[in-house]
KEKE-3310 file (N, C-alpha, C; in steps of 0.2 Angstrom, whole numbers, plus 5000, padded with zeros to 4 digits):
npx = (4499:4513:4529:4543:4560:4574:4590:4605:4620:4638:4653:4671:4682:4699:4709:4724:4737:4751:4765:4778:4791:4799:4816:4819:4826:4835:4844:4852:4859:4867:4877:4893:4905:4922:4935:4951:4967:4983:4997:5010:5012:5005:4987:4982:4994:5008:5015:5029:5034:5047:5058:5071:5088:5090:5096:5102:5100:5089:5079:5068:5061:5061:5052:5041:5033:5020:5010:4994:4986:4971:4959:4944:4934:4922:4914:4901:4887:4881:4882:4887:4889:4901:4908:4923:4931:4946:4955:4966:4974:4983:4994:5006:5011:5003:4988:4977:4981:4981:4985:4997:5008:5021:5038:5048:5063:5069:5069:5072:5070:5054:5054:5063:5061:5054:5044:5030:5019:5004:4996:4981:4978:4977:4980:4973:4973:4976:4966:4955:4938:4929:4939:4951:4954:4952:4946:4951:4940:4933:4922:4907:4909:4909:4907:4909:4901:4910:4923:4937:4941:4953:4962:4972:4980:4989:4999:5005:5019:5027:5041:5039:5041:5053:5063:5076:5084:5085:5093:5106:5101:5088:5071:5054:5036:5023:5010:5003:5002:4991:4974:4975:4972:4959:4948:4933:4919:4904:4891:4880:4867:4862:4865:4870:4883:4880:4886:4902:4907:4896:4885:4879:4886:4896:4914:4923:4932:4943:4960:4975:4990:5005:5022:5030:5046:5063:5080:5091:5107:5124:5130:5139:5139:5147:5140:5143:5155:5167:5179:5194:5199:5213:5215:5221:5238:5252:5270:5278:5271:5269:5266:5253:5235:5220:5203:5188:5172:5162:5169:5168:5155:5146:5135:5129:5123:5113:5121:5131:5149:5162:5176:5187:5198:5211:5220:5232:5237:5250:5250:5254:5253:5252:5245:5253:5254:5257:5254:5251:5256:5251:5252:5268:5274:5285:5286:5281:5270:5270:5259:5249:5237:5225:5215:5212:5212:5225:5243:5250:5240:5231:5237:5230:5229:5229:5228:5218:5206:5193:5191:5199:5205:5217:5228:5217:5200:5188:5170:5152:5138:5122:5112:5108:5114:5131:5143:5160:5174:5189:5205:5219:5236:5250:5267:5275:5274:5283:5283:5283:5272:5256:5241:5238:5235:5228:5222:5213:5210:5196:5193:5181:5179:5170)
npy = (4759:4766:4763:4766:4767:4767:4772:4769:4777:4776:4782:4779:4784:4788:4790:4796:4794:4801:4794:4796:4787:4787:4785:4776:4783:4791:4802:4798:4787:4793:4798:4793:4786:4783:4778:4780:4777:4781:4778:4789:4790:4793:4792:4775:4769:4760:4762:4768:4770:4777:4776:4778:4779:4770:4771:4766:4779:4785:4776:4775:4787:4792:4801:4802:4810:4804:4805:4803:4800:4803:4801:4804:4800:4806:4800:4802:4811:4820:4830:4828:4821:4814:4803:4798:4784:4779:4765:4755:4740:4731:4726:4714:4706:4705:4707:4712:4720:4735:4744:4741:4740:4734:4733:4720:4711:4703:4686:4685:4682:4683:4692:4702:4717:4732:4744:4754:4768:4774:4789:4799:4816:4827:4817:4805:4787:4779:4768:4754:4750:4744:4742:4748:4766:4775:4775:4785:4798:4807:4815:4823:4827:4838:4834:4837:4834:4824:4825:4826:4824:4828:4824:4825:4818:4821:4809:4804:4795:4786:4780:4768:4764:4752:4749:4749:4738:4732:4723:4724:4727:4726:4732:4728:4731:4725:4732:4728:4715:4708:4709:4722:4735:4747:4755:4764:4771:4781:4788:4802:4811:4821:4833:4829:4817:4800:4793:4786:4777:4772:4762:4753:4750:4741:4738:4741:4733:4740:4743:4750:4748:4748:4750:4750:4754:4752:4755:4747:4752:4748:4757:4767:4777:4788:4791:4796:4802:4801:4807:4799:4799:4800:4804:4812:4811:4805:4811:4800:4789:4774:4763:4767:4765:4767:4769:4770:4765:4770:4777:4778:4778:4769:4768:4756:4748:4734:4718:4722:4722:4731:4741:4749:4762:4770:4786:4795:4813:4814:4807:4794:4777:4766:4769:4775:4789:4806:4816:4834:4848:4863:4881:4887:4874:4862:4848:4831:4818:4802:4790:4775:4768:4756:4741:4731:4727:4732:4734:4727:4725:4723:4732:4747:4754:4762:4755:4748:4744:4744:4731:4724:4720:4725:4733:4738:4738:4726:4723:4720:4727:4731:4739:4747:4760:4756:4754:4756:4751:4760:4758:4765:4767:4773:4774:4781:4795:4805:4820:4838:4846:4848:4850:4837:4833:4825:4824:4812:4804:4796:4783:4775:4761:4753)
npz = (4902:4908:4907:4915:4913:4922:4920:4927:4929:4931:4936:4935:4946:4948:4960:4963:4975:4980:4988:4999:5003:5018:5024:5038:5053:5046:5048:5058:5053:5043:5051:5052:5061:5065:5077:5084:5093:5101:5110:5114:5101:5084:5082:5080:5079:5086:5101:5111:5128:5136:5149:5149:5156:5171:5187:5204:5210:5205:5204:5211:5210:5197:5184:5170:5156:5146:5131:5127:5113:5102:5089:5080:5066:5055:5042:5037:5031:5040:5054:5071:5088:5099:5111:5119:5127:5135:5140:5151:5157:5169:5161:5153:5163:5175:5173:5180:5190:5191:5200:5204:5194:5184:5176:5169:5169:5155:5154:5168:5186:5194:5204:5200:5196:5190:5197:5193:5191:5182:5179:5177:5171:5186:5194:5196:5196:5181:5173:5170:5167:5181:5189:5202:5201:5186:5169:5155:5150:5137:5137:5129:5112:5099:5082:5065:5049:5037:5043:5054:5071:5084:5099:5114:5129:5143:5151:5166:5170:5183:5192:5205:5223:5229:5220:5220:5220:5208:5195:5182:5166:5152:5154:5152:5150:5141:5133:5122:5118:5120:5126:5133:5132:5128:5118:5118:5110:5108:5099:5094:5086:5092:5105:5122:5117:5121:5137:5136:5145:5152:5163:5156:5145:5135:5135:5120:5107:5101:5100:5107:5106:5116:5123:5139:5144:5151:5155:5165:5171:5175:5188:5199:5214:5225:5240:5252:5263:5277:5290:5295:5311:5321:5333:5349:5352:5361:5359:5361:5357:5347:5333:5330:5327:5318:5313:5303:5301:5293:5283:5269:5259:5247:5233:5222:5207:5209:5210:5202:5200:5208:5211:5223:5225:5234:5235:5242:5245:5240:5229:5230:5224:5232:5244:5254:5263:5268:5282:5284:5295:5302:5297:5297:5299:5295:5297:5294:5295:5293:5286:5283:5272:5274:5271:5280:5297:5309:5311:5301:5292:5276:5263:5256:5241:5225:5213:5207:5194:5182:5180:5188:5204:5209:5221:5228:5235:5232:5228:5228:5221:5230:5227:5237:5248:5253:5266:5269:5278:5282:5287:5296:5298:5309:5311:5320:5332:5335:5333:5330:5341:5335:5324:5312:5295:5280:5263:5255:5240:5233:5222:5212:5203:5190)
capx = (4503:4519:4535:4549:4566:4580:4597:4611:4627:4643:4660:4676:4687:4705:4713:4732:4740:4758:4767:4785:4794:4805:4820:4819:4832:4840:4849:4857:4863:4872:4883:4897:4911:4927:4939:4957:4971:4990:5001:5016:5012:4999:4982:4982:5001:5010:5019:5034:5035:5054:5061:5078:5092:5088:5101:5099:5099:5083:5075:5061:5059:5060:5045:5041:5026:5018:5005:4989:4982:4965:4955:4938:4933:4915:4913:4894:4885:4877:4886:4884:4893:4905:4912:4928:4934:4952:4956:4972:4974:4990:4999:5007:5013:4997:4983:4972:4985:4982:4988:5004:5011:5029:5042:5052:5069:5068:5073:5074:5065:5048:5055:5067:5056:5053:5037:5028:5012:5002:4990:4978:4978:4974:4983:4969:4976:4973:4964:4950:4932:4928:4945:4952:4956:4947:4948:4950:4933:4933:4915:4904:4913:4905:4910:4906:4901:4916:4928:4941:4943:4958:4963:4977:4979:4995:4999:5011:5022:5032:5044:5037:5046:5056:5066:5084:5087:5085:5099:5107:5097:5082:5065:5048:5029:5020:5002:5001:5002:4984:4968:4977:4970:4952:4945:4926:4916:4897:4889:4873:4865:4860:4870:4877:4884:4880:4892:4905:4908:4890:4885:4876:4890:4902:4920:4924:4938:4948:4966:4980:4996:5011:5027:5034:5052:5068:5087:5095:5114:5129:5132:5141:5139:5149:5135:5145:5162:5169:5186:5197:5202:5217:5214:5227:5243:5259:5275:5281:5267:5271:5261:5246:5230:5213:5198:5181:5168:5158:5173:5166:5148:5145:5129:5130:5118:5113:5124:5137:5155:5165:5183:5188:5205:5212:5226:5234:5238:5256:5249:5256:5248:5252:5242:5257:5254:5260:5250:5255:5254:5248:5256:5275:5277:5287:5285:5277:5268:5269:5254:5248:5230:5224:5209:5211:5215:5232:5249:5251:5234:5232:5238:5225:5231:5225:5229:5212:5203:5186:5190:5204:5205:5224:5228:5211:5195:5182:5164:5147:5132:5116:5107:5107:5121:5135:5148:5167:5179:5195:5210:5225:5242:5255:5272:5277:5271:5287:5284:5281:5265:5252:5236:5241:5230:5229:5216:5213:5205:5193:5191:5177:5179:5165)
capy = (4759:4768:4759:4771:4763:4772:4770:4772:4777:4778:4784:4777:4790:4785:4795:4794:4797:4800:4792:4796:4782:4790:4780:4776:4785:4792:4806:4794:4782:4797:4799:4787:4788:4778:4781:4776:4780:4779:4781:4792:4790:4795:4787:4769:4767:4756:4767:4766:4775:4775:4779:4779:4776:4770:4769:4766:4785:4788:4770:4775:4793:4795:4802:4805:4811:4802:4808:4798:4804:4800:4804:4801:4803:4806:4800:4803:4818:4823:4832:4825:4821:4808:4802:4793:4782:4775:4761:4751:4736:4730:4724:4707:4701:4704:4712:4714:4724:4741:4749:4738:4738:4733:4730:4715:4710:4697:4680:4685:4680:4687:4697:4707:4721:4740:4746:4761:4770:4778:4793:4804:4823:4827:4812:4799:4781:4777:4761:4751:4749:4738:4742:4754:4771:4777:4776:4792:4800:4814:4819:4824:4831:4839:4831:4839:4829:4823:4828:4822:4828:4825:4826:4822:4818:4819:4803:4804:4788:4787:4775:4768:4761:4745:4747:4750:4731:4730:4722:4727:4724:4730:4730:4730:4729:4726:4733:4727:4708:4705:4714:4726:4742:4747:4761:4764:4777:4781:4794:4804:4817:4827:4834:4827:4810:4796:4792:4780:4772:4771:4756:4748:4751:4736:4740:4739:4729:4744:4743:4755:4745:4752:4746:4754:4751:4756:4751:4748:4752:4747:4763:4768:4783:4789:4795:4799:4801:4805:4807:4794:4803:4796:4807:4816:4806:4808:4810:4794:4784:4771:4759:4770:4763:4770:4767:4773:4760:4773:4782:4778:4774:4768:4765:4753:4744:4727:4713:4724:4722:4737:4741:4756:4764:4776:4789:4801:4819:4814:4803:4787:4772:4761:4771:4778:4796:4810:4822:4840:4852:4870:4886:4885:4868:4857:4841:4827:4812:4796:4785:4770:4766:4748:4738:4727:4730:4730:4737:4723:4725:4724:4739:4749:4759:4765:4752:4745:4746:4742:4724:4720:4723:4728:4734:4741:4734:4723:4722:4719:4732:4729:4744:4751:4762:4751:4757:4753:4753:4762:4758:4769:4765:4778:4770:4784:4801:4810:4826:4844:4847:4852:4846:4835:4830:4824:4823:4806:4804:4790:4781:4769:4759:4748)
capz = (4907:4906:4910:4915:4914:4924:4919:4932:4926:4936:4933:4939:4948:4951:4964:4964:4981:4980:4994:4999:5008:5021:5027:5045:5056:5040:5050:5062:5048:5040:5055:5052:5065:5068:5082:5086:5098:5101:5116:5112:5094:5081:5083:5076:5079:5092:5104:5116:5134:5138:5155:5148:5160:5178:5192:5211:5213:5202:5203:5215:5209:5190:5182:5164:5154:5140:5127:5124:5107:5100:5084:5077:5059:5053:5035:5035:5029:5046:5060:5078:5094:5100:5117:5118:5133:5134:5146:5151:5163:5172:5156:5151:5169:5179:5170:5185:5196:5189:5205:5205:5187:5184:5171:5171:5164:5151:5157:5175:5191:5194:5209:5197:5192:5191:5199:5191:5190:5177:5181:5172:5174:5192:5199:5197:5193:5174:5174:5166:5171:5186:5193:5205:5196:5181:5162:5152:5147:5134:5137:5123:5108:5092:5076:5059:5043:5033:5046:5059:5077:5088:5106:5118:5136:5146:5156:5170:5172:5188:5196:5212:5228:5229:5213:5220:5220:5201:5192:5176:5160:5149:5157:5148:5151:5135:5134:5116:5116:5122:5127:5138:5131:5125:5116:5117:5109:5107:5095:5094:5082:5097:5111:5122:5116:5127:5141:5134:5151:5156:5166:5152:5139:5135:5132:5113:5105:5098:5104:5105:5109:5118:5128:5144:5145:5155:5155:5172:5170:5181:5190:5206:5216:5232:5243:5259:5266:5283:5291:5300:5316:5325:5340:5351:5353:5364:5355:5362:5354:5341:5330:5331:5323:5318:5308:5303:5298:5287:5280:5262:5257:5239:5231:5216:5204:5212:5207:5198:5203:5208:5215:5226:5226:5238:5234:5246:5241:5237:5223:5231:5222:5237:5250:5259:5263:5273:5285:5285:5300:5300:5297:5294:5302:5290:5299:5290:5298:5288:5287:5278:5272:5274:5270:5285:5304:5312:5308:5296:5288:5269:5260:5252:5236:5220:5206:5205:5188:5181:5179:5192:5211:5211:5228:5231:5238:5228:5231:5224:5223:5232:5225:5243:5250:5257:5269:5268:5283:5281:5292:5295:5303:5309:5314:5326:5333:5338:5329:5333:5342:5330:5321:5306:5291:5273:5260:5252:5234:5232:5215:5212:5196:5189)
cpx = (4510:4525:4541:4556:4572:4586:4602:4617:4632:4649:4665:4681:4693:4709:4720:4734:4747:4761:4775:4787:4800:4809:4820:4826:4838:4846:4855:4862:4868:4878:4887:4904:4915:4932:4945:4962:4978:4993:5008:5017:5006:4994:4982:4989:5002:5016:5024:5034:5042:5056:5068:5082:5090:5094:5098:5097:5092:5078:5068:5058:5058:5053:5045:5034:5025:5012:5000:4985:4976:4962:4949:4936:4925:4915:4906:4893:4881:4882:4883:4889:4896:4908:4917:4931:4940:4954:4962:4972:4982:4995:5000:5008:5007:4992:4978:4975:4986:4985:4995:5007:5018:5031:5046:5057:5068:5073:5075:5069:5060:5049:5060:5063:5057:5046:5036:5021:5010:4995:4988:4979:4974:4976:4979:4973:4972:4972:4959:4944:4932:4934:4946:4955:4950:4950:4947:4943:4933:4927:4913:4908:4909:4910:4906:4905:4907:4922:4931:4942:4948:4959:4969:4977:4986:4995:5005:5013:5028:5034:5041:5042:5048:5060:5074:5087:5087:5092:5100:5103:5091:5076:5059:5041:5026:5012:4999:5000:4996:4979:4969:4974:4963:4950:4937:4923:4908:4896:4882:4873:4863:4864:4866:4877:4883:4887:4895:4907:4902:4890:4882:4880:4896:4908:4921:4931:4943:4954:4971:4987:5002:5015:5029:5040:5057:5074:5090:5103:5118:5131:5134:5141:5142:5144:5137:5152:5163:5176:5188:5201:5206:5218:5221:5232:5249:5264:5279:5277:5270:5266:5254:5241:5224:5209:5192:5177:5163:5162:5171:5159:5147:5138:5129:5124:5118:5116:5130:5143:5158:5172:5184:5196:5206:5219:5227:5236:5245:5256:5252:5251:5248:5249:5246:5258:5257:5255:5254:5252:5251:5253:5263:5278:5279:5287:5280:5276:5266:5263:5253:5240:5230:5217:5207:5214:5222:5238:5252:5245:5235:5232:5233:5228:5227:5227:5223:5209:5196:5185:5195:5204:5212:5225:5223:5206:5190:5176:5159:5141:5126:5110:5106:5114:5125:5141:5154:5171:5186:5200:5216:5230:5247:5261:5275:5274:5276:5289:5282:5274:5261:5246:5238:5235:5232:5223:5217:5208:5203:5191:5187:5177:5174:5164)
cpy = (4761:4765:4764:4766:4768:4769:4773:4772:4779:4779:4782:4783:4787:4791:4793:4798:4796:4799:4792:4792:4785:4785:4781:4778:4787:4797:4803:4790:4786:4799:4793:4788:4782:4782:4777:4780:4778:4782:4783:4791:4792:4790:4781:4766:4763:4761:4764:4772:4773:4779:4781:4775:4776:4767:4769:4773:4788:4782:4771:4782:4796:4795:4805:4806:4808:4805:4803:4802:4800:4804:4800:4805:4801:4806:4801:4810:4822:4824:4828:4826:4814:4808:4797:4791:4778:4772:4757:4747:4736:4728:4716:4703:4700:4709:4715:4719:4731:4746:4746:4736:4738:4731:4725:4714:4703:4692:4680:4683:4685:4693:4703:4711:4728:4741:4753:4762:4774:4782:4798:4811:4824:4822:4805:4793:4780:4770:4759:4750:4743:4738:4748:4759:4772:4777:4783:4793:4807:4818:4820:4829:4832:4837:4833:4833:4830:4827:4824:4827:4824:4827:4822:4823:4816:4814:4804:4797:4789:4780:4774:4765:4754:4744:4747:4743:4728:4729:4724:4724:4729:4727:4732:4728:4730:4726:4732:4720:4704:4711:4718:4733:4741:4754:4760:4770:4776:4788:4795:4810:4823:4827:4833:4820:4806:4795:4786:4775:4771:4763:4750:4747:4746:4739:4737:4736:4733:4744:4748:4753:4749:4748:4752:4750:4756:4752:4753:4747:4751:4754:4763:4775:4783:4793:4798:4798:4804:4803:4801:4799:4799:4799:4810:4810:4809:4807:4804:4788:4781:4766:4761:4767:4767:4768:4771:4768:4763:4778:4783:4774:4775:4765:4762:4749:4737:4722:4715:4724:4729:4737:4749:4756:4770:4779:4795:4807:4819:4809:4796:4782:4766:4763:4774:4785:4799:4815:4828:4844:4858:4875:4885:4879:4864:4850:4837:4820:4807:4792:4780:4768:4759:4747:4733:4729:4728:4734:4733:4721:4726:4731:4741:4755:4760:4762:4748:4748:4744:4735:4720:4724:4727:4728:4738:4736:4732:4722:4722:4724:4728:4733:4749:4754:4757:4755:4753:4755:4755:4762:4762:4767:4771:4775:4774:4791:4807:4816:4832:4844:4851:4847:4844:4832:4829:4823:4817:4806:4797:4789:4775:4767:4753:4746)
cpz = (4904:4910:4909:4917:4916:4923:4924:4929:4932:4933:4938:4940:4951:4954:4966:4970:4980:4987:4994:5005:5012:5025:5034:5048:5051:5043:5054:5058:5044:5044:5056:5055:5066:5072:5083:5090:5098:5107:5114:5105:5091:5082:5078:5076:5086:5095:5109:5122:5136:5144:5154:5153:5167:5182:5199:5213:5211:5202:5206:5214:5202:5188:5175:5162:5147:5137:5124:5119:5105:5094:5082:5071:5057:5045:5032:5033:5034:5051:5066:5083:5095:5107:5117:5125:5131:5140:5145:5157:5165:5167:5156:5157:5174:5177:5175:5190:5193:5194:5207:5199:5188:5178:5174:5166:5161:5153:5164:5179:5191:5199:5206:5193:5194:5192:5196:5191:5184:5179:5176:5175:5181:5197:5200:5193:5186:5174:5169:5170:5175:5190:5197:5200:5191:5174:5160:5148:5144:5135:5130:5118:5101:5087:5070:5054:5039:5036:5051:5065:5081:5095:5109:5125:5139:5152:5160:5172:5177:5191:5203:5217:5226:5223:5214:5219:5213:5198:5185:5170:5157:5152:5153:5152:5144:5135:5127:5113:5118:5123:5133:5138:5128:5124:5115:5115:5107:5103:5095:5089:5086:5103:5118:5119:5122:5130:5139:5139:5155:5159:5162:5145:5140:5132:5125:5112:5101:5102:5102:5109:5110:5123:5132:5145:5149:5154:5161:5170:5176:5182:5198:5208:5224:5235:5249:5260:5273:5285:5296:5305:5321:5332:5342:5353:5356:5359:5356:5359:5348:5339:5332:5325:5324:5313:5308:5298:5293:5284:5272:5262:5250:5238:5224:5214:5207:5207:5203:5203:5203:5212:5217:5227:5230:5236:5238:5242:5238:5231:5224:5228:5227:5244:5255:5258:5268:5275:5286:5291:5298:5300:5294:5296:5296:5291:5295:5294:5293:5291:5282:5278:5271:5274:5276:5291:5305:5308:5302:5291:5280:5267:5255:5247:5231:5213:5204:5198:5188:5181:5184:5199:5212:5218:5232:5234:5233:5232:5226:5226:5225:5230:5231:5244:5255:5260:5269:5274:5280:5287:5291:5300:5303:5313:5321:5326:5336:5333:5333:5335:5338:5328:5314:5302:5284:5270:5255:5246:5234:5225:5215:5204:5195:5181)
residu = (MET:ASN:ILE:ASN:ILE:PHE:GLN:TRP:ARG:TYR:SER:LEU:PHE:LEU:ILE:LEU:ILE:ALA:VAL:TRP:LEU:LEU:PRO:ILE:ASN:ASN:ALA:GLN:ALA:ALA:LEU:THR:VAL:THR:CYS:GLN:ALA:GLY:MET:ASN:THR:ALA:PRO:GLY:GLY:ALA:GLY:ILE:VAL:ASN:PHE:GLY:THR:ILE:THR:PRO:ALA:ASN:ALA:ASN:THR:GLU:SER:ILE:SER:GLY:THR:LEU:ASN:TYR:SER:CYS:THR:ASN:THR:GLY:THR:THR:ALA:GLY:TYR:VAL:SER:VAL:CYS:LEU:ALA:VAL:ASP:GLY:GLY:GLU:TYR:ASN:ASN:THR:ALA:VAL:ASP:ALA:ARG:TYR:MET:GLN:ARG:ALA:GLY:SER:ALA:THR:ASN:ASN:ARG:LEU:ASN:PHE:THR:MET:THR:LEU:PRO:GLY:GLY:GLN:LEU:TRP:SER:THR:ARG:GLY:LYS:ILE:GLY:SER:GLU:PHE:ASN:SER:GLY:SER:LEU:GLU:ILE:ARG:GLU:ASN:SER:THR:ILE:THR:GLY:SER:VAL:PRO:ILE:ASN:ILE:SER:MET:ASN:GLY:GLY:ASN:THR:ASN:ALA:THR:GLN:GLY:SER:TYR:THR:ASN:ASN:PHE:GLY:ASN:GLY:ASN:HIS:THR:ALA:LEU:THR:PHE:LEU:THR:SER:THR:THR:SER:PRO:ALA:PRO:ASN:CYS:ASN:GLY:SER:ARG:VAL:ASN:GLN:GLN:SER:ILE:ARG:PHE:PRO:PHE:ILE:VAL:GLN:ALA:ALA:VAL:LEU:PRO:VAL:CYS:THR:ILE:THR:ALA:THR:SER:ASP:VAL:ASN:LEU:GLY:ALA:ARG:SER:ALA:SER:ASP:THR:ASN:ILE:THR:GLY:SER:ASN:SER:SER:ALA:ILE:THR:VAL:GLN:CYS:THR:ASN:GLY:GLY:SER:TYR:TYR:ILE:GLY:LEU:GLN:PRO:SER:ASN:ASP:SER:GLN:ASN:GLY:ALA:GLY:VAL:MET:SER:GLY:THR:GLY:GLY:ASN:LEU:ASP:LYS:VAL:LEU:TYR:GLN:LEU:ARG:SER:THR:ALA:GLY:MET:ASN:GLY:GLU:ILE:TRP:GLY:ASN:THR:ALA:THR:SER:THR:THR:LYS:GLY:ASN:GLY:VAL:ALA:ASP:PHE:GLY:THR:GLY:SER:PRO:LYS:ALA:GLN:THR:VAL:TYR:VAL:THR:VAL:PRO:ARG:ALA:ASP:PHE:LYS:PRO:ASP:SER:TYR:SER:ASP:THR:VAL:THR:ILE:LYS:VAL:SER:TYR)
# end
């Protein structure tokens, strides 16, 4: 009997498989973007919007332009896209009232204010999401690797109605002492970048503080004048009186004191003037300017200063035009028949 023994041999085969572990979302991680903004200043700074001098004449109409600047920096190694949104609320006094913003004088009553609006190009109210108006949206912007992009937006800032009663002083609204501004941005490695004010996007906490300010100065303006007409008179008339309740109209800053002086063409400081005829007529009609009625009314002359009434008239401004009555007396009219007149200079001191 033959016995066959079979020997089984086996070999070990080691198959090496090289595995490369790829980082997940490596391209997106390489897009590293930061953004900042500034109003009337470089991005990242605190800005000032200054109306300058406000008087009753421009309190409801003054308009200036501010520049809203922004920048985004990509420190990553991959190019991509970014969208930037810039929002602002009503400011320190009423942060919800984006359509009724105002500046207020320090230490004054809440009704002592200057109303203003801020609008984007095209006239749309610059606002924050969830409120009337709109925040600024840059749209999708390309941003290269290791680079910075910048942009700017003109913002129109205009005085609104109801400001003529503002009193003298400095007025401000601070958009930097709270969460009154917000910069939001979103990035992507593919175009376009997501909409930064989309319905599912929360506003970010990046701020760009700024102050809106104005200075109301004590100012007076003569807005209108009209003649005092004594009418036709007989040569036998005496103790002639006349007046005009709107001879002088003055508009002065609310609460500011002012003094009005009147000076006839003969430079009399006591308001005692002469009216001249026409042509070669040499007759002169004597007259007296007065601030109260009657032949013995208070004399109105030209010795008032910015601090004293003198023989003028004292009053206080309301911010609105204010009329002042001028009285004139003539002792007699026995002069050559003619038309007589004189020019009176008005001086308002404040």
